[in-house]
FILOFI-63875 format. One line per field, with one value per residue (C-alpha): residue in three letters; x, z, y. Coordinates in steps of 0.05 Angstrom, whole numbers, plus 32768, in hexadecimal, padded with zeros to 4 digits. Example, Ala and Ser with C-alpha at 12.3 -4.5 7.8 and 13.67 -1.06 7.14 Angstrom:
aa	c(Ala / Ser)
c1	c(80F6 / 8111)
c3	c(809C / 808F)
c2	c(7FA6 / 7FEB)
This chain:
aa	c(Met / Lys / Gly / Pro / Asp / Ile / Asp / Gln / Leu / Leu / Val / Asn / Cys / Phe / Ser / Gly / Ile / Ile / Ser / Ser / Glu / Glu / Gln / Ile / Leu / Leu / Asp / Lys / Trp / Leu / Gly / Val / Ser / Ser / Ser / Asn / Lys / His / Tyr / Tyr / Glu / Glu / Gln / Lys / Arg / Leu / Trp / Lys / Ile / Phe / Ser / Leu / His / Gln / Lys / Met / Gln / Lys / Val / Asp / Glu / His / Lys / Ala / Phe / Gln / Lys / Ile / Ser / Ser / Lys / Leu / Phe / Ser / Arg / Lys / Lys / Phe / Asn / Phe / Phe / Leu / Leu / Leu / Gln / Arg / Thr / Ala / Ala / Ile / Leu / Leu / Leu / Pro / Val / Leu / Ile / Ala / Phe / Ala / Phe / Tyr / Tyr / Tyr / Ser / Asp / Val / Lys / His / Glu / Glu / Gln / Phe / Ala / Thr / Val / Tyr / Asn / Thr / Ala / Glu / Thr / Ser / Leu / Gly / Met / Arg / Ser / Ser / Leu / Thr / Leu / Pro / Asp / Gly / Thr / Lys / Val / Trp / Leu / Asn / Ala / Gly / Ser / Lys / Leu / Ser / Tyr / Pro / Val / Leu / Phe / Ser / Asp / Lys / Phe / Arg / Ala / Val / Lys / Leu / Ile / Gly / Glu / Ala / Tyr / Phe / Glu / Val / Lys / Lys / Asp / Ala / Lys / Trp / Pro / Phe / Met / Val / Ser / Ser / Ala / Asn / Met / Asn / Val / Ile / Val / Ser / Gly / Thr / Thr / Phe / Asn / Cys / Asn / Ala / Tyr / Pro / Glu / Asp / Lys / Glu / Ile / Gln / Val / Val / Leu / Val / Glu / Gly / Lys / Val / Thr / Ile / Ala / Asn / Ser / Ser / Ser / Thr / Val / Val / Glu / Glu / Leu / Glu / Pro / Gly / Glu / Leu / Ala / Leu / Phe / Lys / Lys / Asp / Ile / Gln / Gln / Val / Ser / Lys / Thr / Lys / Thr / Asp / Leu / Gln / Lys / Tyr / Ile / Ala / Trp / Lys / Ser / Gly / Lys / Leu / Met / Phe / Arg / Glu / Asp / Arg / Met / Asp / Leu / Val / Val / Glu / Lys / Leu / Glu / Arg / Trp / Tyr / Asn / Val / Asp / Ile / Glu / Ile / Lys / Asp / Lys / Glu / Ile / Ser / Asp / Tyr / Ile / Tyr / Thr / Ala / Thr / Phe / Ile / Asp / Glu / Ser / Leu / Asp / Gln / Val / Leu / Lys / Met / Leu / Ser / Leu / Ser / Ala / Pro / Ile / Asn / Tyr / Thr / Val / Ser / Glu / Arg / Ser / Lys / Gln / Gly / Asp / Glu / Thr / Phe / Ala / Lys / Gln / Thr / Val / Lys / Leu / Phe / Gly / Lys / Arg / Gln / Asn / Asn / Pro / Ile / Lys / Gln / Ile / Lys / Leu)
c1	c(895B / 896A / 892D / 8918 / 8939 / 88FE / 891C / 892A / 88E3 / 88C9 / 88F5 / 88DB / 8894 / 8899 / 88BE / 8886 / 88B5 / 88A3 / 8898 / 885D / 888A / 88A7 / 8861 / 884D / 888A / 887B / 8831 / 8846 / 8877 / 8841 / 8812 / 8843 / 8839 / 881E / 8864 / 8876 / 883A / 884F / 8895 / 8879 / 884E / 8887 / 88B7 / 8881 / 8877 / 88C2 / 88C7 / 8891 / 88B0 / 88F5 / 88D7 / 88AE / 88EA / 8914 / 88DE / 88D1 / 891B / 8918 / 88E1 / 88F6 / 88BC / 88CF / 88D0 / 8890 / 886D / 8887 / 8871 / 882B / 8823 / 8836 / 8800 / 87CB / 87D9 / 87DC / 87CC / 8792 / 874E / 8745 / 870C / 8706 / 86E7 / 8719 / 8750 / 8733 / 8731 / 8779 / 8790 / 876E / 8791 / 87D5 / 87C5 / 87B1 / 87EF / 881B / 87E3 / 87D9 / 8823 / 8828 / 87EA / 8807 / 8848 / 8824 / 87F9 / 8835 / 885A / 8821 / 8812 / 8856 / 8888 / 88C8 / 8909 / 892D / 896A / 89A5 / 8993 / 89D6 / 89E8 / 8A2A / 8A31 / 8A6C / 8A74 / 8AA4 / 8AB1 / 8AB1 / 8AF4 / 8AFF / 8AF0 / 8AF0 / 8AE1 / 8AC6 / 8AAF / 8A69 / 8A5A / 8A44 / 8A85 / 8A68 / 8A9C / 8A88 / 8AAC / 8A90 / 8A99 / 8AA2 / 8A6A / 8A48 / 8A2B / 8A18 / 89F0 / 89F0 / 89E3 / 8A1C / 89FC / 89CE / 898A / 8989 / 8951 / 8970 / 89A9 / 8992 / 89BC / 89AD / 89D5 / 89DC / 8A0C / 8A32 / 8A4D / 8A69 / 8A52 / 8A70 / 8A39 / 8A4A / 8A23 / 89EA / 89AA / 8984 / 899B / 8984 / 89AC / 8986 / 899F / 896C / 8976 / 8941 / 8903 / 8928 / 893D / 8971 / 896A / 89A1 / 89BE / 8A05 / 8A16 / 8A47 / 8A28 / 8A2F / 89F9 / 89FB / 89C7 / 89DB / 899E / 89A6 / 89A3 / 8961 / 896F / 8990 / 89BF / 89CD / 89FD / 8A05 / 8A4A / 8A39 / 89FF / 89B8 / 8993 / 894A / 8939 / 88F6 / 88D7 / 88BC / 8876 / 8892 / 8864 / 88A1 / 88D3 / 890D / 8943 / 8988 / 89B9 / 8A05 / 8A19 / 89D7 / 89C9 / 8989 / 8972 / 893F / 891A / 890A / 88D2 / 88A8 / 88BF / 88D1 / 890B / 892A / 8965 / 8997 / 89DA / 8A15 / 8A61 / 8A6C / 8AAF / 8A90 / 8A69 / 8A9B / 8ADF / 8ADC / 8AE6 / 8B2D / 8B3C / 8B29 / 8AFC / 8ADD / 8AAE / 8A90 / 8A69 / 8A4E / 8A31 / 8A5D / 8A2A / 8A31 / 8A7D / 8A7C / 8A50 / 8A82 / 8ABE / 8A9E / 8A97 / 8ADA / 8B03 / 8AD5 / 8ACD / 8A94 / 8A92 / 8A68 / 8A59 / 8A56 / 8A44 / 8A08 / 8A23 / 8A59 / 8A24 / 8A15 / 8A5C / 8A64 / 8AA2 / 8ACA / 8B08 / 8B29 / 8B51 / 8B7E / 8B9D / 8B9C / 8B94 / 8B5B / 8B8B / 8BA3 / 8B5C / 8B47 / 8B85 / 8B76 / 8B2E / 8B41 / 8B73 / 8B42 / 8B03 / 8AF0 / 8AF0 / 8B14 / 8B12 / 8B23 / 8B31 / 8B26 / 8B56 / 8B42 / 8B32 / 8B36 / 8AF4 / 8AE3 / 8AE4 / 8B2C / 8B15 / 8B1F / 8AE7 / 8ADE / 8B00 / 8AD2 / 8ADF / 8ABD / 8AB9 / 8AB4 / 8AAB / 8ADF / 8AC1 / 8AC8 / 8AA0 / 8A99 / 8A92 / 8AAA / 8A73 / 8A99 / 8AD6 / 8B02 / 8B43)
c3	c(88C0 / 887F / 8853 / 8835 / 87F7 / 87C8 / 878F / 87BE / 87D9 / 8791 / 8782 / 87C0 / 87AE / 8766 / 877E / 87B1 / 87ED / 880A / 8855 / 8877 / 8892 / 884D / 882F / 8860 / 884B / 8801 / 880A / 882E / 87F7 / 87C1 / 87E5 / 87E3 / 879A / 8757 / 873B / 876D / 8755 / 870E / 871D / 873F / 8703 / 86D3 / 86FB / 8700 / 86B5 / 86A8 / 86D9 / 86B3 / 866F / 8684 / 86A7 / 866B / 863D / 8665 / 8668 / 861D / 8610 / 8634 / 8607 / 85CE / 859F / 856D / 85A2 / 85C1 / 857D / 856E / 85B1 / 85AE / 8564 / 856F / 85A3 / 857B / 853B / 8557 / 8525 / 854A / 852D / 84F6 / 84FD / 84D1 / 8507 / 853B / 850A / 8501 / 854C / 8553 / 851B / 853E / 857E / 855B / 853E / 8583 / 85A4 / 85A0 / 85BD / 85F6 / 8605 / 8607 / 8634 / 8662 / 866A / 8677 / 86AB / 86C9 / 86CF / 86F8 / 8728 / 8734 / 8761 / 8741 / 8761 / 8787 / 8767 / 8788 / 87C2 / 87CC / 87A0 / 8791 / 877E / 8755 / 8759 / 8737 / 8754 / 872B / 8708 / 8707 / 86D9 / 86E8 / 86CC / 86E7 / 86D2 / 86E6 / 8700 / 86BB / 8699 / 867E / 867E / 8693 / 8692 / 86BF / 86AF / 86E3 / 8716 / 8704 / 872C / 8718 / 8744 / 8735 / 875A / 8774 / 874E / 8713 / 870E / 86DF / 86BA / 86AA / 86BB / 86D5 / 86EA / 86FC / 86E2 / 86F9 / 86CE / 8691 / 8681 / 8647 / 8645 / 8623 / 8633 / 8637 / 85FF / 8612 / 85E9 / 861F / 8658 / 864A / 8667 / 867C / 8690 / 86B5 / 86BC / 86D1 / 86A8 / 8671 / 8667 / 8637 / 8628 / 8605 / 8602 / 85EA / 85D5 / 85DB / 85E9 / 8611 / 863E / 8657 / 868D / 86BE / 86E9 / 86DF / 8693 / 866D / 8640 / 8641 / 8608 / 85F0 / 85B7 / 859B / 8586 / 8573 / 857B / 8587 / 85C1 / 85D0 / 85F3 / 8617 / 8642 / 8687 / 866E / 8631 / 8604 / 85DE / 85C6 / 8596 / 857C / 856C / 8537 / 853D / 8532 / 854A / 8582 / 85AA / 85D1 / 8608 / 861D / 8667 / 866A / 8630 / 8635 / 85EB / 85C5 / 8584 / 855F / 852A / 850C / 852F / 8539 / 856F / 8585 / 859F / 85D2 / 85E4 / 85E2 / 862D / 8638 / 861B / 8644 / 860E / 8618 / 85D4 / 85BC / 8577 / 8569 / 85B1 / 85D3 / 8608 / 863F / 862F / 862C / 8671 / 868C / 8675 / 868E / 86D3 / 86D8 / 86B8 / 86E6 / 8723 / 8722 / 8721 / 86E4 / 86E0 / 869E / 86B1 / 866C / 8649 / 8603 / 8614 / 8619 / 85CF / 85B7 / 8590 / 85A4 / 8580 / 85A2 / 85BC / 85FD / 8613 / 8659 / 865B / 869F / 86AF / 86AB / 8666 / 864C / 8666 / 8647 / 8604 / 860A / 8618 / 85DF / 85AC / 85C2 / 85DD / 8624 / 8664 / 86A4 / 86ED / 8719 / 8765 / 8796 / 87B8 / 87FF / 8839 / 885B / 88A3 / 8895 / 887B / 8833 / 87FC / 87D9 / 878E / 8763 / 8742 / 86FB / 86E0 / 8696 / 867C / 8634 / 8614 / 85F7 / 85AB / 856F / 854D / 8580 / 856B / 8569 / 854E / 8576 / 855C / 8578)
c2	c(8212 / 81F0 / 81E5 / 81A2 / 8187 / 818E / 8166 / 812C / 8130 / 812C / 80F0 / 80CC / 80DE / 80C5 / 8086 / 8077 / 8077 / 80BB / 80BB / 80DD / 8114 / 8120 / 8121 / 8158 / 8181 / 8176 / 818A / 81C9 / 81DB / 81CE / 81FD / 8237 / 824B / 8235 / 8234 / 81FD / 81D4 / 81E0 / 81C8 / 818A / 8178 / 8183 / 8157 / 8121 / 8123 / 811D / 80E3 / 80BD / 80CD / 80B3 / 8077 / 8064 / 8070 / 803F / 800A / 800D / 8004 / 7FC1 / 7FA5 / 7F77 / 7F85 / 7F4F / 7F18 / 7F30 / 7F2E / 7EE8 / 7ECD / 7EE8 / 7ED9 / 7E90 / 7E89 / 7EAC / 7E84 / 7E3E / 7E06 / 7DE8 / 7DFC / 7E2F / 7E61 / 7E9E / 7ECA / 7EB2 / 7EC4 / 7F09 / 7F13 / 7EFC / 7F2B / 7F65 / 7F51 / 7F55 / 7F99 / 7FB2 / 7F95 / 7FD3 / 7FFE / 7FCC / 7FCA / 8016 / 801A / 7FE6 / 800C / 804E / 802C / 8009 / 804A / 8068 / 802F / 800E / 8030 / 8045 / 802F / 8066 / 8085 / 80A7 / 80D4 / 80F6 / 8131 / 8153 / 819C / 81B5 / 8200 / 8230 / 8275 / 82B4 / 82BC / 8270 / 8235 / 81EB / 81A6 / 8164 / 811F / 8108 / 80C1 / 80AA / 80C2 / 8103 / 813B / 8181 / 81C4 / 81FB / 8245 / 827B / 8283 / 8242 / 8208 / 81C1 / 8191 / 8147 / 8105 / 80DB / 80A1 / 80AE / 808C / 8050 / 8073 / 80B6 / 80E5 / 8128 / 8164 / 81AC / 81E7 / 822E / 8255 / 823B / 81F5 / 81CE / 8185 / 8148 / 8116 / 80CC / 80AC / 807D / 8080 / 8059 / 8086 / 80CE / 8108 / 8147 / 818B / 81B6 / 8201 / 8233 / 8221 / 81FC / 81B3 / 8199 / 814E / 8126 / 80DF / 80EA / 8131 / 816B / 81AE / 81EF / 820C / 8254 / 825D / 8293 / 82A5 / 82F0 / 82EA / 82F2 / 82B6 / 8272 / 8260 / 8219 / 820B / 81C5 / 81AD / 8165 / 8134 / 814B / 816D / 817A / 81BA / 81C3 / 81F8 / 81E8 / 81D5 / 81AF / 81DA / 81F1 / 81BC / 81C7 / 8198 / 81B3 / 819D / 81A6 / 81EF / 820B / 823C / 823A / 8277 / 826A / 82A9 / 82A1 / 82D4 / 82B9 / 8270 / 826B / 824D / 8268 / 8249 / 825D / 8249 / 8269 / 826D / 8238 / 8253 / 8293 / 8269 / 8232 / 8256 / 8261 / 8217 / 821F / 825D / 828F / 82CB / 82D7 / 830F / 8313 / 8353 / 8354 / 8391 / 83B0 / 83A0 / 8356 / 835D / 837D / 8344 / 830F / 8337 / 833B / 82F0 / 82E0 / 830E / 8311 / 835D / 838F / 83BB / 83FB / 841D / 8466 / 8481 / 8460 / 8466 / 8434 / 83FD / 8404 / 83F7 / 83B7 / 838F / 8358 / 833B / 82FB / 82FA / 82C1 / 82C4 / 8311 / 8330 / 8360 / 839B / 8385 / 837D / 83C2 / 83E3 / 83C2 / 83D8 / 8421 / 8422 / 8408 / 842D / 8471 / 8457 / 846B / 8441 / 8440 / 8404 / 8405 / 83E5 / 83A4 / 83B8 / 8388 / 8379 / 8368 / 831C / 8321 / 8318 / 834B / 836F / 836B / 839E / 83D0 / 83E7 / 8426 / 8434 / 847B / 8492 / 84BF / 84FE / 8502 / 8519 / 84D5 / 849E / 8459 / 8424 / 83E8 / 83D1 / 8399 / 837E)
């Protein structure tokens, strides 16, 4: 039996349109674990932030000040103490407006946004591209999945990513765009960036090409802003973000069909080759993992890459045949890497 769509239950709950049956399902889900409760609180906080952001964008502060000021300073009867009271009222006006909006966001039901979601998925060994309902362009790397609503909310644009994607976000400062992946959120308005968030990896990588992005952990206790040319590394286990200047091409070349390595450990090279060619690769000799590899491949086949690898490094390999399975599909090929015995092993490999 298919389980409930938790995200949709949360949307209905925050919008104030949740049914009694849905509330029961939501309460049951919240009682399963503390992480579920934490996720609920985080999504509720984000909902309020985006709602308040949109409401504040609609306020014309200059007109509001003029309107209230004209009423406070009417030319009828002058009284010094009355003037003092009115001046204090004007000084408190911004605070009152902010309080009113926060209160309004809590007590007034939000309008429901799109309830139908699409999922774009790219198999291992494949890459694809798509355009989202708002005009944002997305490129998906191998083994990636992007979930997005058929129609974005008028308050914010939220998508979920598993894997790696390159985004060219349609610019709109009043309509924030958010990418959620694992326990990390990337919030932008109009920006070009790459997000690498495969679930099996220990960290999430975000590189900014142009514009500006804000990266926050699940509890929003750690928030970082990136400038163009910077790389952010989000450590999943400790929920922390570090950033540094980097060579962007290393992280975005895949979008143009290039497989690029720049002083990467062989275990990372193997990980990318597995996704790129949809194969399983086993490193049989541990010293191979420590090799540092630099190369760029464009349209080479797996066999060509392995041959170049074996010619430039002390590595031998075997490739299994693709056997036919009971369901008429073919099993993945398995590549095994062996080290060549020699007195002075090569540690740096460049092609």
